All heavy atoms as an XYZ file, in Angstrom:
873
protein
N     120.501     59.043    144.676
C     119.412     59.660    143.896
C     118.800     60.706    144.899
O     118.608     60.459    146.081
C     118.370     58.661    143.479
C     117.260     59.229    142.847
S     116.310     57.877    142.206
C     114.944     58.703    141.590
N     118.463     61.856    144.306
C     117.827     62.954    145.188
C     116.356     62.694    145.191
O     115.655     62.473    144.270
C     118.136     64.311    144.517
C     119.564     64.762    144.488
C     119.645     66.061    143.740
C     120.102     64.873    145.913
N     115.840     62.820    146.432
C     114.428     62.740    146.694
C     113.788     64.084    146.734
O     114.519     65.185    146.837
C     114.179     61.936    147.969
O     114.527     62.720    149.080
N     112.456     64.072    146.645
C     111.734     65.450    146.769
C     112.091     66.119    148.123
O     112.205     67.260    148.191
C     110.249     65.162    146.552
C     109.547     66.405    146.705
C     108.668     66.834    147.711
C     109.452     67.465    145.730
N     108.079     68.016    147.554
C     108.611     68.451    146.270
C     110.086     67.757    144.542
C     108.322     69.698    145.610
C     109.778     68.922    143.931
C     108.951     69.872    144.549
N     112.086     65.243    149.194
C     112.282     65.881    150.445
C     113.689     66.511    150.499
O     113.973     67.549    151.122
C     112.140     64.820    151.438
C     112.406     65.378    152.929
C     112.163     64.288    154.000
N     110.747     64.020    153.906
C     110.144     63.026    154.607
N     110.875     62.298    155.390
N     108.793     62.846    154.569
N     114.714     65.924    149.968
C     116.148     66.514    150.014
C     116.148     67.731    149.107
O     116.770     68.804    149.603
C     117.019     65.402    149.374
C     117.440     64.267    150.350
S     118.441     63.063    149.542
C     119.975     64.047    149.352
N     115.447     67.727    148.114
C     115.459     69.028    147.244
C     114.742     70.136    147.948
O     115.045     71.207    147.920
C     114.877     68.753    145.852
C     115.586     67.800    144.933
C     114.894     67.552    143.686
C     116.984     68.576    144.561
N     113.590     69.744    148.651
C     112.909     70.743    149.366
C     113.740     71.380    150.526
O     113.625     72.590    150.765
C     111.584     70.145    149.906
C     110.661     71.223    150.458
C     109.407     70.558    150.936
N     109.699     69.666    151.914
C     108.870     68.642    152.356
N     107.709     68.481    151.807
N     109.359     67.941    153.285
N     114.541     70.597    151.277
C     115.280     71.015    152.391
C     116.660     71.558    151.993
O     117.384     72.121    152.782
C     115.421     69.853    153.393
C     114.150     69.370    154.008
C     114.363     68.136    154.746
O     115.448     67.563    154.851
O     113.279     67.712    155.380
N     116.999     71.420    150.726
C     118.314     71.878    150.247
C     118.433     73.396    150.368
O     117.462     74.048    149.976
C     118.501     71.467    148.736
C     119.886     71.522    148.281
C     120.499     72.520    147.776
C     120.811     70.510    148.246
N     121.794     72.295    147.393
C     121.972     70.936    147.671
C     120.789     69.127    148.694
C     123.248     70.129    147.592
C     121.889     68.418    148.471
C     123.108     68.917    147.973
N     119.470     73.917    150.845
C     119.592     75.284    151.066
C     119.591     76.059    149.614
O     120.334     75.637    148.630
C     120.953     75.588    151.718
C     121.709     74.367    151.510
C     120.709     73.309    151.403
N     118.766     77.010    149.416
C     118.626     77.648    148.177
C     119.638     78.779    147.962
O     119.941     79.188    146.793
C     117.261     78.229    147.981
C     116.195     77.159    147.979
C     114.905     77.699    147.634
N     113.821     76.726    147.743
C     113.524     75.778    146.941
N     114.316     75.653    145.882
N     112.615     74.843    147.171
N     120.175     79.274    148.967
C     121.121     80.364    148.882
C     122.530     80.003    149.292
O     122.629     79.084    150.181
C     120.709     81.588    149.749
C     119.404     82.099    149.436
N     119.060     82.757    148.274
C     118.125     81.920    150.049
C     117.819     83.094    148.185
N     117.156     82.548    149.299
N     123.568     80.515    148.634
C     124.831     80.187    149.253
C     125.023     80.475    150.605
O     124.282     81.243    151.318
C     125.797     80.851    148.244
C     124.972     81.865    147.628
C     123.537     81.475    147.688
N     126.136     79.926    151.100
C     126.483     80.195    152.482
C     126.564     81.687    152.844
O     126.938     82.485    151.991
C     127.830     79.514    152.792
O     128.302     79.902    154.177
N     126.237     82.111    154.054
C     126.233     83.523    154.422
C     127.602     84.003    154.612
O     127.868     85.206    154.584
C     125.436     83.737    155.719
O     126.058     82.945    156.794
N     128.662     83.178    154.746
C     130.042     83.544    154.805
C     130.560     83.612    153.372
O     130.666     82.591    152.662
C     130.860     82.421    155.612
C     132.223     82.849    155.698
C     130.194     82.246    157.043
N     130.864     84.885    153.128
C     131.498     84.999    151.770
C     132.946     85.199    151.824
O     133.497     85.916    152.546
C     130.908     86.407    151.135
C     131.413     86.734    149.808
C     129.395     86.368    151.158
N     133.610     84.417    150.924
C     135.091     84.508    150.927
C     135.376     85.603    149.958
O     135.182     85.654    148.835
C     135.663     83.095    150.365
C     135.678     82.074    151.376
C     134.859     82.041    152.444
C     136.452     81.029    151.364
N     135.097     80.887    153.275
C     136.128     80.264    152.419
C     137.440     80.498    150.591
C     136.794     78.924    152.871
C     138.065     79.339    150.952
C     137.755     78.575    152.010
N     136.186     86.565    150.521
C     136.534     87.671    149.658
C     137.684     87.306    148.755
O     137.780     87.818    147.631
C     136.945     88.855    150.509
C     135.799     89.288    151.445
C     135.781     90.801    151.668
N     134.729     91.098    152.478
C     133.520     91.569    152.057
N     133.246     91.670    150.755
N     132.581     91.854    152.869
N     138.574     86.435    149.200
C     139.728     85.956    148.418
C     140.234     84.667    148.912
O     139.802     84.206    150.016
C     140.808     87.046    148.398
C     141.492     87.334    149.662
N     142.236     86.581    150.282
C     141.172     88.458    150.526
C     142.590     87.110    151.538
N     141.976     88.267    151.580
N     140.911     83.894    148.087
C     141.425     82.560    148.555
C     142.258     82.658    149.884
O     142.854     83.627    150.028
C     142.157     82.129    147.344
C     141.725     82.937    146.333
C     141.396     84.199    146.804
N     142.234     81.745    150.691
C     142.915     81.766    151.945
C     144.487     81.861    151.680
O     144.911     81.319    150.602
C     142.562     80.441    152.616
C     141.988     79.621    151.648
C     141.443     80.449    150.537
N     145.242     82.496    152.497
C     146.655     82.645    152.460
C     147.110     83.236    151.061
O     148.010     82.756    150.259
C     147.320     81.381    152.613
C     147.143     80.737    154.041
C     148.032     79.452    154.206
N     148.113     78.617    153.138
C     147.234     77.651    152.836
N     146.119     77.331    153.605
N     147.322     76.816    151.850
N     146.328     84.316    150.652
C     146.743     84.959    149.383
C     146.586     86.533    149.560
O     145.960     87.049    150.409
C     145.817     84.422    148.335
O     144.518     84.836    148.490
N     147.326     87.120    148.687
C     147.261     88.665    148.645
C     146.801     89.052    147.242
O     147.041     88.408    146.223
C     148.663     89.253    148.830
C     149.173     88.903    150.240
O     148.403     88.904    151.140
O     150.424     88.554    150.348
N     146.084     90.150    147.178
C     145.501     90.694    145.818
C     146.727     91.267    145.117
O     147.559     92.048    145.705
C     144.487     91.769    146.170
C     143.903     92.282    145.016
C     142.498     91.639    144.745
N     141.877     92.226    143.537
C     140.872     93.054    143.641
N     140.451     93.444    144.787
N     140.332     93.528    142.609
N     146.752     91.078    143.858
C     147.699     91.611    143.004
C     147.073     92.331    141.820
O     145.853     92.149    141.586
C     148.741     90.555    142.360
C     148.070     89.529    141.499
C     149.527     89.964    143.547
C     148.925     88.562    140.794
N     147.823     93.167    141.098
C     147.381     93.827    139.870
C     148.113     93.200    138.666
O     149.193     93.193    138.620
C     147.782     95.320    139.977
O     147.107     95.849    141.161
C     147.208     95.962    138.716
N     147.273     92.654    137.742
C     147.901     92.087    136.532
C     148.126     93.188    135.614
O     147.163     93.996    135.216
C     146.923     91.051    135.932
C     147.590     90.192    134.950
C     148.723     89.241    135.551
C     146.509     89.356    134.229
N     149.366     93.378    135.080
C     149.752     94.544    134.285
C     149.667     94.124    132.804
O     149.333     94.971    131.901
C     151.035     95.061    134.594
C     151.242     95.582    136.060
C     152.637     96.029    136.415
C     150.237     96.787    136.289
N     150.107     92.857    132.448
C     150.112     92.484    131.052
C     149.787     90.967    131.012
O     150.012     90.285    132.012
C     151.544     92.693    130.451
N     149.202     90.605    129.834
C     148.867     89.292    129.642
C     149.368     88.780    128.384
O     149.646     89.474    127.422
C     147.190     88.997    129.541
C     146.662     89.347    130.857
S     144.868     89.097    130.831
C     144.787     87.319    131.024
N     149.634     87.444    128.230
C     150.233     86.905    127.075
C     149.217     85.945    126.440
O     148.560     85.228    127.130
C     151.506     85.969    127.468
C     152.257     85.483    126.189
C     153.501     84.755    126.711
N     154.200     85.535    127.753
C     154.895     84.973    128.724
N     154.943     83.656    128.891
N     155.541     85.786    129.482
N     148.963     86.034    125.097
C     147.959     85.370    124.438
C     146.548     85.480    124.939
O     145.605     84.687    124.688
C     148.263     83.787    124.416
C     149.637     83.480    123.888
C     150.464     82.783    124.777
C     149.988     83.801    122.663
C     151.826     82.471    124.305
C     151.282     83.514    122.257
C     152.105     82.780    123.073
N     146.300     86.608    125.704
C     145.078     87.020    126.173
C     144.505     86.231    127.452
O     143.438     86.597    127.895
N     145.355     85.266    127.925
C     144.870     84.669    129.238
C     145.979     84.277    130.194
O     145.732     83.937    131.330
C     143.997     83.363    128.778
C     144.768     82.137    128.256
C     145.203     81.203    129.034
C     145.064     82.194    126.936
C     145.999     80.184    128.453
C     145.742     81.194    126.394
C     146.212     80.149    127.117
N     147.283     84.182    129.603
C     148.384     83.894    130.537
C     148.932     85.086    131.149
O     149.178     86.143    130.448
C     149.425     83.109    129.681
C     149.199     81.717    129.227
C     150.259     81.246    128.317
C     148.983     80.843    130.320
N     149.189     85.150    132.356
C     149.879     86.294    133.058
C     151.305     86.465    132.491
O     152.099     85.583    132.380
C     149.883     85.924    134.502
C     149.844     84.463    134.576
C     149.135     83.953    133.431
N     151.658     87.804    132.278
C     152.985     88.081    131.666
C     153.669     89.040    132.715
O     154.876     88.773    132.984
C     152.881     88.778    130.395
N     152.984     90.013    133.363
C     153.630     90.834    134.271
C     152.576     91.291    135.350
O     151.302     91.451    135.017
C     154.058     92.193    133.560
O     154.946     91.784    132.450
C     154.833     93.114    134.516
N     152.974     91.234    136.622
C     152.065     91.595    137.664
C     152.698     92.351    138.694
O     153.928     92.418    138.857
C     151.384     90.353    138.393
C     152.415     89.414    139.038
C     152.617     89.594    140.376
C     153.042     88.394    138.447
C     153.433     88.726    141.067
C     153.905     87.568    139.009
C     154.112     87.773    140.260
N     151.921     93.174    139.611
C     152.432     94.070    140.532
C     152.029     93.533    141.904
O     150.711     93.244    142.072
C     151.941     95.460    140.386
C     152.630     96.508    141.377
C     152.202     97.897    140.994
O     151.436     98.037    140.083
N     152.591     98.849    141.895
N     152.889     93.393    142.771
C     152.543     92.926    144.205
C     153.350     93.830    145.115
O     154.545     93.766    145.143
C     152.917     91.503    144.289
C     152.697     91.088    145.793
N     153.676     90.613    146.593
C     151.450     90.898    146.427
C     153.268     90.283    147.789
N     151.901     90.455    147.748
N     152.656     94.647    146.029
C     153.350     95.444    147.000
C     154.386     96.448    146.391
O     155.497     96.396    146.786
C     153.967     94.616    148.160
C     152.997     93.840    148.966
C     153.604     92.913    149.968
O     154.775     92.897    150.037
N     152.840     92.442    150.879
N     153.944     97.041    145.447
C     154.708     98.027    144.586
C     156.072     97.452    143.958
O     156.889     98.190    143.572
C     155.284     99.192    145.517
O     156.127     98.851    146.541
N     156.113     96.177    143.790
C     157.149     95.542    143.048
C     156.503     94.841    141.892
O     155.478     94.220    141.838
C     157.851     94.388    143.924
O     158.404     94.991    145.057
N     157.243     95.073    140.743
C     156.682     94.626    139.410
C     157.520     93.287    139.128
O     158.792     93.237    139.238
C     156.917     95.547    138.252
C     155.979     96.728    138.645
C     156.485     94.975    136.908
C     156.135     97.907    137.642
N     156.812     92.137    138.837
C     157.446     90.892    138.524
C     157.097     90.505    137.172
O     155.855     90.574    136.740
C     156.843     89.822    139.551
C     157.151     90.213    140.970
N     158.338     89.840    141.532
C     156.398     90.746    141.918
C     158.213     90.355    142.936
N     157.049     90.822    143.065
N     158.052     89.978    136.393
C     157.770     89.565    135.002
C     157.884     87.979    135.057
O     158.650     87.326    135.573
C     158.931     90.053    134.153
C     158.718     89.729    132.629
C     159.731     90.458    131.775
N     161.079     90.079    132.069
C     161.655     89.104    131.404
N     161.015     88.382    130.681
N     163.003     88.926    131.787
N     156.802     87.399    134.334
C     156.675     85.947    134.211
C     157.510     85.544    133.074
O     157.247     85.931    132.028
C     155.259     85.624    134.158
C     155.075     84.087    133.921
C     154.468     86.004    135.355
N     158.372     84.600    133.415
C     159.297     84.013    132.306
C     158.727     82.756    131.704
O     158.712     82.597    130.456
C     160.757     83.765    132.802
C     161.606     83.004    131.831
C     161.398     84.935    133.374
N     158.113     81.871    132.659
C     157.544     80.555    132.122
C     156.368     80.278    133.036
O     156.461     80.356    134.222
C     158.680     79.548    132.273
C     158.328     78.267    131.517
O     157.429     78.167    130.820
N     159.187     77.344    131.717
N     155.376     79.596    132.347
C     154.114     79.097    133.095
C     154.457     77.638    133.191
O     154.555     76.962    132.198
C     152.931     79.292    132.296
C     151.780     78.687    133.052
C     152.594     80.840    132.210
N     154.626     77.086    134.425
C     154.994     75.822    134.643
C     153.806     74.765    134.680
O     153.875     73.581    134.273
C     155.837     75.660    136.006
C     157.062     76.563    136.073
C     157.652     76.435    137.455
C     158.045     76.160    134.990
N     152.725     75.335    135.315
C     151.567     74.336    135.417
C     150.255     75.224    135.515
O     150.271     76.303    136.149
C     151.734     73.515    136.845
C     150.689     72.493    136.952
N     150.625     71.404    136.182
C     149.677     72.487    137.896
C     149.515     70.666    136.662
N     148.977     71.349    137.751
N     149.162     74.739    135.022
C     147.935     75.293    135.241
C     146.942     74.311    135.760
O     146.895     73.182    135.273
C     147.387     75.892    133.795
C     148.338     76.922    133.212
C     145.963     76.526    133.938
C     148.043     77.350    131.887
N     146.079     74.743    136.734
C     145.078     73.849    137.372
C     143.885     74.617    137.591
O     143.841     75.695    138.082
C     145.712     73.280    138.641
C     144.794     72.434    139.457
C     145.535     71.791    140.670
N     146.095     72.891    141.549
C     145.613     73.338    142.657
N     144.411     72.904    143.099
N     146.206     74.255    143.417
N     142.787     73.973    137.259
C     141.392     74.648    137.539
C     140.718     73.912    138.688
O     140.815     72.658    138.908
C     140.488     74.401    136.366
C     140.991     75.228    135.181
O     141.633     76.274    135.330
O     140.579     74.922    133.948
N     140.111     74.625    139.578
C     139.293     74.116    140.700
C     137.977     74.766    140.607
O     137.661     75.905    140.176
C     139.847     74.387    141.949
O     140.032     75.843    142.208
C     141.248     73.798    142.164
N     136.933     73.925    141.026
C     135.608     74.542    141.198
C     134.975     73.941    142.408
O     134.892     72.735    142.562
C     134.820     74.070    139.935
S     133.076     74.716    139.945
N     134.620     74.793    143.370
C     133.940     74.284    144.625
C     132.858     75.261    145.031
O     132.617     76.292    144.198
C     135.016     74.121    145.727
C     135.886     75.360    145.965
O     135.552     76.424    145.438
O     136.809     75.289    146.778
N     132.403     75.226    146.163
C     131.276     76.050    146.638
C     131.707     77.491    146.841
O     130.825     78.475    146.830
C     130.719     75.634    147.895
C     131.605     75.699    149.006
C     130.973     75.054    150.256
N     131.878     75.111    151.433
C     131.486     75.437    152.579
N     130.114     75.662    152.971
N     132.305     75.525    153.625
N     133.069     77.867    146.822
C     133.528     79.154    147.115
C     133.844     79.798    145.780
O     134.102     81.011    145.718
C     134.759     79.110    147.956
C     134.507     78.533    149.255
N     133.723     78.992    150.154
C     135.044     77.434    149.836
C     133.671     78.307    151.272
N     134.484     77.294    151.110
N     133.806     79.166    144.578
C     133.937     79.715    143.348
C     134.821     78.923    142.385
O     135.264     77.843    142.737
N     134.991     79.418    141.312
C     135.854     78.814    140.228
C     137.161     79.578    140.167
O     137.175     80.760    139.996
C     135.102     78.837    138.861
C     133.866     78.170    138.844
C     133.120     78.352    137.571
O     133.606     78.883    136.600
O     131.900     77.901    137.513
N     138.336     78.811    140.345
C     139.655     79.399    140.376
C     140.560     78.663    139.270
O     140.340     77.466    139.185
C     140.227     79.446    141.706
C     139.375     80.244    142.720
C     140.119     80.390    144.045
N     139.311     81.006    144.935
C     138.779     80.511    145.951
N     138.857     79.258    146.266
N     137.903     81.217    146.816
N     141.488     79.478    138.811
C     142.450     78.832    137.982
C     143.816     79.295    138.728
O     144.133     80.303    138.915
C     142.428     79.434    136.491
C     143.414     78.785    135.718
C     143.180     79.152    134.159
N     141.895     78.397    133.825
C     141.082     78.848    132.835
N     141.252     79.835    132.244
N     140.002     77.992    132.596
N     144.653     78.188    138.899
C     146.011     78.354    139.466
C     147.041     78.280    138.570
O     147.050     77.332    137.705
C     146.110     77.323    140.558
C     145.178     77.418    141.725
C     143.936     76.954    141.725
C     145.725     77.955    142.936
C     143.157     77.075    142.810
C     144.933     78.157    144.054
C     143.637     77.621    143.909
O     142.829     77.717    145.123
N     147.918     79.259    138.443
C     149.119     79.290    137.481
C     150.285     79.183    138.366
O     150.626     80.013    139.260
C     149.041     80.523    136.717
C     147.985     80.834    135.848
C     146.787     81.469    136.300
C     148.048     80.476    134.567
C     145.773     81.708    135.397
C     146.984     80.689    133.645
C     145.847     81.284    134.051
O     144.845     81.516    133.212
N     151.084     78.155    138.054
C     152.496     77.995    138.752
C     153.468     78.542    137.786
O     153.619     78.102    136.655
C     152.729     76.544    138.860
C     153.878     76.184    139.810
C     153.593     76.577    141.276
N     154.703     76.026    142.067
C     154.970     76.532    143.258
N     154.102     77.404    143.744
N     156.037     76.271    143.909
N     154.080     79.798    138.169
C     154.843     80.505    137.262
C     156.298     80.681    137.714
O     156.533     80.759    138.951
C     154.311     81.814    136.929
C     152.891     81.719    136.239
C     154.168     82.800    138.187
N     157.156     80.769    136.805
C     158.681     81.151    137.150
C     158.872     82.556    136.833
O     158.567     82.976    135.726
C     159.568     80.297    136.510
N     159.297     83.414    137.672
C     159.525     84.777    137.569
C     160.988     85.001    137.122
O     161.804     84.268    137.217
C     159.078     85.576    138.699
S     157.357     85.478    139.014
N     161.216     86.287    136.593
C     162.471     86.753    136.131
C     163.489     86.728    137.233
O     164.750     86.544    137.024
C     162.355     88.009    135.426
N     163.108     86.908    138.501
C     164.019     86.999    139.647
C     164.402     85.579    140.185
O     165.073     85.507    141.077
C     163.465     87.843    140.858
C     162.166     87.311    141.330
O     161.633     86.344    140.716
O     161.607     87.902    142.204
N     163.897     84.528    139.460
C     164.329     83.105    139.759
C     163.447     82.483    140.750
O     163.730     81.388    141.236
N     162.285     83.105    141.201
C     161.372     82.509    142.112
C     160.199     81.949    141.461
O     159.648     82.447    140.689
C     160.979     83.607    143.184
C     159.978     83.105    144.246
C     162.107     84.188    143.842
N     159.693     80.798    142.067
C     158.536     80.043    141.477
C     157.401     80.627    142.432
O     157.535     80.422    143.530
C     158.776     78.551    141.478
C     157.314     77.915    141.139
C     159.925     78.186    140.637
N     156.249     81.079    141.828
C     155.175     81.560    142.631
C     153.885     80.924    142.002
O     153.868     80.417    140.908
C     155.070     83.101    142.452
C     156.201     83.850    143.052
C     155.983     85.267    142.793
N     156.992     86.075    143.604
C     158.184     86.539    143.173
N     158.614     86.223    141.982
N     159.020     87.201    143.977
N     152.762     81.031    142.839
C     151.459     80.547    142.326
C     150.525     81.702    142.259
O     150.286     82.497    143.267
C     150.947     79.519    143.413
O     151.845     78.470    143.404
C     149.664     78.997    142.815
N     150.004     81.998    141.141
C     149.044     83.026    140.914
C     147.694     82.415    140.811
O     147.486     81.343    140.215
C     149.341     83.797    139.484
C     150.708     84.526    139.431
C     150.768     85.164    138.270
C     150.855     85.407    140.676
N     146.614     83.065    141.390
C     145.300     82.533    141.348
C     144.360     83.565    140.689
O     144.369     84.679    141.006
C     144.754     82.405    142.857
C     145.732     81.484    143.617
C     143.387     81.803    142.932
C     145.569     81.430    145.084
N     143.648     83.081    139.697
C     142.668     83.897    138.990
C     141.210     83.484    139.479
O     140.867     82.308    139.023
C     142.893     83.757    137.548
C     141.971     84.591    136.697
N     141.706     84.325    135.385
C     141.367     85.807    137.041
C     140.929     85.316    134.922
N     140.708     86.177    135.799
N     140.483     84.283    139.977
C     139.070     84.063    140.290
C     138.308     84.267    139.130
O     138.135     85.387    138.605
C     138.566     84.947    141.458
C     137.312     84.642    141.964
O     136.521     83.827    141.321
O     136.881     85.169    143.110
N     137.695     83.279    138.479
C     137.128     83.317    137.219
C     135.743     84.001    137.228
O     135.399     84.630    136.117
C     136.965     81.873    136.568
C     138.268     81.119    136.300
C     137.906     79.773    135.909
C     139.164     81.899    135.369
N     135.171     84.047    138.340
C     133.893     84.822    138.458
C     134.024     86.246    138.614
O     133.389     87.070    137.933
C     133.047     84.223    139.659
C     132.491     82.801    139.407
C     131.509     82.413    140.420
N     131.108     80.972    140.262
C     130.382     80.325    141.087
N     129.859     80.980    142.055
N     130.051     79.172    140.835
N     134.874     86.728    139.365
C     135.014     88.136    139.654
C     136.195     88.753    138.812
O     136.143     89.830    138.484
C     135.425     88.412    141.149
O     136.651     87.826    141.434
N     137.073     87.971    138.231
C     138.103     88.490    137.431
C     139.362     88.948    138.219
O     140.288     89.511    137.600
N     139.407     88.729    139.561
C     140.515     89.283    140.418
C     141.616     88.215    140.331
O     141.493     87.103    140.145
C     140.060     89.416    141.877
C     138.873     90.531    141.990
N     139.129     91.888    141.794
C     137.598     90.445    142.163
C     138.055     92.536    141.945
N     137.020     91.650    142.122
N     142.861     88.776    140.609
C     144.069     87.992    140.623
C     144.674     88.042    142.020
O     144.648     89.102    142.656
C     145.103     88.507    139.672
C     144.656     88.221    138.230
C     143.895     88.901    137.375
C     145.241     87.106    137.406
N     143.844     88.301    136.092
C     144.637     87.130    136.180
C     146.117     86.012    137.767
C     144.907     86.337    135.107
C     146.308     85.148    136.693
C     145.716     85.358    135.434
N     145.283     86.955    142.458
C     145.808     86.866    143.764
C     147.225     86.153    143.717
O     147.279     85.261    142.722
C     144.945     86.003    144.784
C     143.540     86.676    144.888
C     142.457     86.183    144.013
C     143.260     87.681    145.824
C     141.182     86.759    144.237
C     141.924     88.261    145.908
C     141.036     87.680    145.098
O     139.787     88.241    145.137
N     148.103     86.444    144.580
C     149.324     85.775    144.779
C     149.266     84.879    146.009
O     149.022     85.364    147.140
C     150.481     86.764    144.823
C     151.877     86.213    145.177
C     152.379     85.432    143.948
C     152.801     87.302    145.458
N     149.565     83.608    145.905
C     149.420     82.764    147.011
C     150.674     82.861    147.900
O     151.824     82.908    147.351
C     149.304     81.307    146.523
C     149.089     80.297    147.648
C     148.781     78.910    147.085
O     148.841     78.690    146.041
N     148.522     77.975    147.978
N     150.457     83.069    149.294
C     151.629     83.161    150.267
C     152.107     81.767    150.342
O     151.512     80.902    150.655
C     151.158     83.757    151.586
C     150.803     85.228    151.404
C     150.549     85.636    152.884
N     149.344     86.391    152.800
C     148.349     86.294    153.514
N     148.374     85.427    154.592
N     147.112     86.846    153.450
N     153.473     81.781    150.159
C     154.209     80.433    150.279
C     155.604     80.720    150.608
O     156.103     81.879    150.334
C     153.970     79.549    149.082
C     154.326     80.132    147.749
C     153.862     79.399    146.623
O     153.330     78.328    146.860
O     154.054     79.954    145.425
N     156.345     79.692    150.919
C     157.875     79.809    150.891
C     158.398     79.811    149.647
O     158.096     78.922    148.828
C     158.391     78.650    151.730
C     158.017     78.655    153.147
C     156.973     77.986    153.786
C     158.530     79.477    154.194
N     156.961     78.295    155.036
C     157.818     79.222    155.360
C     159.510     80.425    154.188
C     158.116     79.834    156.563
C     159.903     81.190    155.501
C     159.123     80.788    156.596
N     159.081     80.893    149.161
C     159.610     80.990    147.855
C     160.910     80.197    147.772
O     161.729     80.165    148.646
C     159.962     82.440    147.487
C     158.696     83.330    147.479
C     158.675     84.473    148.033
C     157.614     82.892    146.742
C     157.558     85.320    148.059
C     156.437     83.759    146.806
C     156.371     84.964    147.393
N     160.982     79.466    146.552
C     162.164     78.638    146.363
C     162.914     79.190    145.043
O     162.105     79.513    144.112
C     161.985     77.274    146.394
C     160.906     76.880    145.333
C     160.456     75.386    145.539
N     159.529     75.171    144.435
C     159.370     74.095    143.840
N     160.137     73.058    143.912
N     158.395     73.995    142.916
N     164.073     79.045    145.016
C     164.804     79.399    143.805
C     164.837     78.228    142.866
O     164.805     77.096    143.248
C     166.348     79.721    144.086
C     166.438     80.912    145.014
C     166.216     82.194    144.301
O     166.276     82.377    143.212
N     165.708     83.167    145.151
N     164.797     78.467    141.481
C     164.855     77.440    140.492
C     166.156     77.257    139.977
O     167.100     77.997    140.216
C     163.803     77.678    139.317
C     164.183     79.108    138.707
C     162.460     77.576    139.731
C     163.309     79.433    137.550
C-alpha cells in the first residue's frame, strides 16, 4: 500500500535519460501495412524487404515506453524482429543473428 510519504517522495518526472530507440536496434522506414496495423514492406539501409508471414506479436510496457514486437518471416527467408514504438509511431529492426527458415 502506498503511503502519503511515498507519494510525496515519488519522482514526478520521468528519468532524465531519454531512450531514443530500443537497445540493439536500427531505425527503419515502413513502406506498406497490411490490415492497417501489420507490417507488409519495410526499408532498411536502402534494401527493401517484403514480409511474407507474421509469426508472433508481443506487447511490452515499461518505463521507457510502450512497444509492440513483431516476429516476421521475410521473402528472402530470414526471420526478423520489428519493433513498433506505440507512443512515437517509429519502427525499428532489432539487430540479431539472422537465421534461415
